[in-house]
C-alpha positions as CSV (number, residue, x, y, z in Angstrom):
1,M,-15.4,9.0,-23.5
2,T,-16.9,12.3,-22.5
3,V,-15.3,15.8,-22.0
4,D,-15.8,15.2,-18.7
5,D,-14.0,12.0,-18.2
6,V,-11.3,13.4,-20.3
7,D,-10.7,16.7,-18.0
8,G,-11.0,14.1,-14.9
9,T,-8.3,11.4,-16.4
10,P,-5.2,13.5,-14.8
11,A,-6.6,13.9,-11.3
12,A,-7.9,10.3,-11.5
13,M,-4.5,8.8,-12.3
14,G,-3.0,9.4,-8.6
15,P,-4.1,6.2,-7.1
16,R,-2.8,4.1,-10.2
17,L,0.3,6.0,-10.0
18,R,0.7,5.0,-6.1
19,A,-0.1,1.5,-7.2
20,A,2.2,1.5,-10.0
21,R,5.3,2.5,-7.6
22,E,4.2,0.2,-5.0
23,H,4.2,-2.9,-7.4
24,H,7.5,-1.3,-8.9
25,G,9.2,-1.5,-5.4
26,A,10.0,1.7,-5.2
27,T,9.7,4.3,-2.9
28,L,8.9,8.2,-3.2
29,A,12.7,9.1,-2.3
30,G,13.8,6.5,-5.1
31,V,11.2,7.5,-7.8
32,S,12.4,11.2,-6.9
33,C,16.1,10.3,-7.3
34,A,15.4,8.3,-10.7
35,T,13.2,11.0,-12.1
36,G,14.3,14.2,-10.5
37,I,10.5,14.7,-9.7
38,S,10.5,16.2,-6.2
39,S,8.8,13.8,-3.3
40,S,6.5,16.4,-2.4
41,T,5.2,16.6,-5.9
42,L,5.1,13.0,-6.3
43,S,3.2,12.8,-3.0
44,R,0.7,15.5,-4.1
45,I,-0.1,13.8,-7.5
46,E,-0.7,10.4,-5.9
47,T,-3.4,12.1,-3.5
48,G,-5.3,13.7,-6.2
49,R,-4.0,17.3,-4.5
50,R,-2.2,18.3,-8.0
51,K,-2.8,17.1,-11.5
52,P,0.5,15.6,-13.3
53,T,1.6,17.1,-16.6
54,L,2.0,15.0,-19.7
55,E,5.9,15.3,-19.3
56,V,5.4,14.0,-15.5
57,L,3.1,11.3,-16.9
58,L,5.9,10.1,-19.7
59,Q,8.3,10.0,-16.7
60,L,6.5,8.0,-14.7
61,S,5.3,5.4,-17.2
62,K,8.7,5.0,-18.5
63,E,10.2,4.4,-14.6
64,Y,7.2,2.2,-13.6
65,G,7.2,-0.1,-17.1
66,V,3.4,0.8,-17.7
67,S,1.8,2.5,-20.7
68,L,-0.3,5.8,-20.3
69,N,-3.5,3.9,-21.0
70,E,-2.8,1.8,-18.1
71,L,-2.5,4.9,-16.1
72,A,-5.3,6.4,-17.4
73,G,-7.2,3.3,-16.8
74,T,-8.3,2.6,-20.6
75,A,-5.9,-0.1,-21.5
76,P,-7.6,-3.5,-22.1
77,A,-6.8,-6.4,-19.4
78,R,-3.4,-7.8,-20.1
79,A,-3.2,-11.8,-19.9
80,A,-1.8,-13.2,-16.9
81,E,1.8,-13.4,-16.5
82,P,3.9,-15.3,-13.9
83,R,4.1,-14.2,-10.3
84,P,7.5,-13.2,-9.3
85,T,9.6,-15.8,-7.6
86,A,11.3,-13.4,-5.1
87,P,10.0,-10.9,-2.8
88,L,10.7,-7.6,-3.3
89,S,13.3,-6.3,-0.6
90,F,13.1,-2.5,1.2
91,G,15.9,-0.6,3.4
92,D,14.3,-1.9,6.7
93,D,14.5,-5.7,5.6
94,K,10.9,-6.0,4.8
95,A,10.0,-7.9,2.1
96,V,6.9,-7.4,0.1
97,L,5.6,-9.8,-2.5
98,P,2.9,-8.4,-5.2
99,L,-0.2,-10.4,-5.2
100,T,-1.9,-8.7,-7.8
101,R,-0.4,-7.7,-11.1
102,Y,-2.7,-4.8,-12.4
103,V,-2.6,-1.0,-11.5
104,G,-5.5,0.7,-10.2
105,G,-8.5,-0.8,-8.2
106,L,-7.9,-2.8,-5.2
107,H,-4.5,-4.7,-5.1
108,A,-2.9,-6.9,-2.5
109,H,0.5,-7.6,-1.3
110,K,2.0,-10.2,1.1
111,H,4.4,-8.7,4.0
112,V,7.2,-10.0,6.1
113,L,8.9,-7.9,8.7
114,P,12.1,-10.0,10.2
115,A,12.8,-11.1,13.6
116,L,14.2,-8.2,15.8
117,R,16.9,-8.5,18.3
118,N,15.6,-6.1,20.4
119,P,12.1,-5.0,21.6
120,P,11.0,-2.6,18.7
121,A,10.1,1.1,19.3
122,R,6.3,2.3,18.4
123,P,6.1,2.0,14.6
124,R,6.3,5.6,12.9
125,Q,2.8,6.2,11.5
126,V,2.0,7.5,8.0
127,S,-1.4,8.8,6.9
128,H,-2.7,8.9,3.0
129,D,-5.9,8.2,1.3
130,G,-7.3,5.0,0.8
131,Y,-8.7,1.7,2.8
132,E,-7.1,-1.1,4.1
133,W,-7.4,-4.4,5.0
134,L,-4.8,-6.4,7.0
135,C,-4.8,-10.0,7.8
136,V,-2.0,-11.8,9.9
137,L,-0.8,-15.0,9.1
138,Y,2.3,-15.9,11.4
139,G,3.9,-14.1,14.2
140,R,2.8,-11.3,16.3
141,L,2.4,-7.6,14.6
142,W,1.9,-4.7,16.7
143,L,-0.6,-2.4,14.8
144,A,-0.5,1.6,16.1
145,L,-3.4,3.0,14.6
146,G,-4.0,6.3,15.6
147,D,-4.0,6.3,19.8
148,Q,-4.8,2.7,19.5
149,D,-2.0,-0.1,20.1
150,L,-3.2,-3.8,19.0
151,V,-1.1,-6.9,19.1
152,M,-2.4,-9.1,16.4
153,T,-2.2,-12.8,16.0
154,P,-2.5,-15.4,13.2
155,G,-6.2,-14.8,12.2
156,D,-6.5,-11.4,13.4
157,V,-8.2,-9.5,11.0
158,A,-8.1,-5.1,10.9
159,E,-9.6,-2.7,8.3
160,F,-9.2,0.8,8.6
161,D,-9.6,4.4,6.4
162,T,-5.4,4.9,5.8
163,R,-6.1,8.9,6.6
164,T,-6.0,7.9,9.9
165,P,-2.1,7.4,11.1
166,H,-0.9,3.8,11.2
167,G,2.0,1.9,11.3
168,V,3.5,-1.9,12.2
169,A,6.4,-3.5,13.9
170,N,7.2,-7.0,14.6
171,T,7.0,-8.1,18.3
172,S,7.4,-12.0,17.5
173,P,9.8,-13.4,19.9
174,G,12.7,-14.5,17.7
175,G,10.9,-15.1,14.9
176,P,9.1,-13.2,12.0
177,V,5.8,-11.9,11.3
178,E,3.8,-12.4,8.0
179,Y,0.6,-10.6,7.0
180,L,-1.9,-10.0,4.0
181,V,-2.8,-6.3,3.1
182,M,-5.4,-5.4,0.4
183,F,-5.1,-1.5,-0.5
184,G,-8.0,0.4,-2.2
185,P,-8.0,4.1,-3.0
186,Q,-10.2,6.1,-1.2
187,G,-14.1,5.5,-1.5
188,E,-13.3,1.8,-2.6
189,R,-13.2,-1.0,-0.1
190,Q,-13.8,-4.5,0.6
191,R,-17.5,-5.4,0.7
192,Q,-18.4,-7.9,3.5
193,R,-21.1,-10.2,4.2
194,T,-20.9,-9.8,7.7
195,P,-20.6,-6.7,10.1
196,S,-17.3,-5.6,11.9
197,A,-15.6,-2.5,13.4
198,T,-13.7,0.1,11.8
199,A,-10.6,-1.6,13.0
200,R,-10.8,-5.0,14.5
201,G,-8.0,-7.1,16.4
202,T,-9.5,-10.5,18.0
203,G,-5.9,-11.4,19.7
204,D,-5.1,-10.2,23.2
205,G,-5.9,-6.7,22.2
206,K,-3.4,-5.6,24.7
207,A,-1.1,-2.8,24.4
208,A,2.5,-3.7,22.7
209,E,5.1,-3.6,25.1
């Protein structure tokens, strides 16, 4: 490892820290409560706008159950471990099942949004560094991507730069919606064999109602 590699390691940990937090099933607010590190500081570290101190890294390493070598990307590959038998639950009743064990680089999750009794409001949008590929498995998914509103059905795929504000909601009448998400750090995206638009939905393409 060169001197430049060592100097760049703390800043490069942001995507790995974000991946470790998501694999741990924790929100920024939850990690902030557990560690005493403010949510804004955690967010800036994950997006590379702030270098974490050794004290912070030690706290997060302990909280996420990963080693400093894993966060630095210098740990040897781990042997395969059994996948979780139950998905992680979030406050909005969304269930997330991690499909990849490692932190950093591309990682995948299966998301399940429960059925709703009332028509949903337009999804709350967020933006962050990264690139996302999304595929609907079951139900109807409302993807609010910037100013666009797409209704996606099984087999529909969308991919987009996550710096574009985005959010999702279930529009299935009386049933859940299931979809796969593959996320990668900024500049790291899926390689495609066939060309596609920046964001694509092959369903009815109508604005959600």
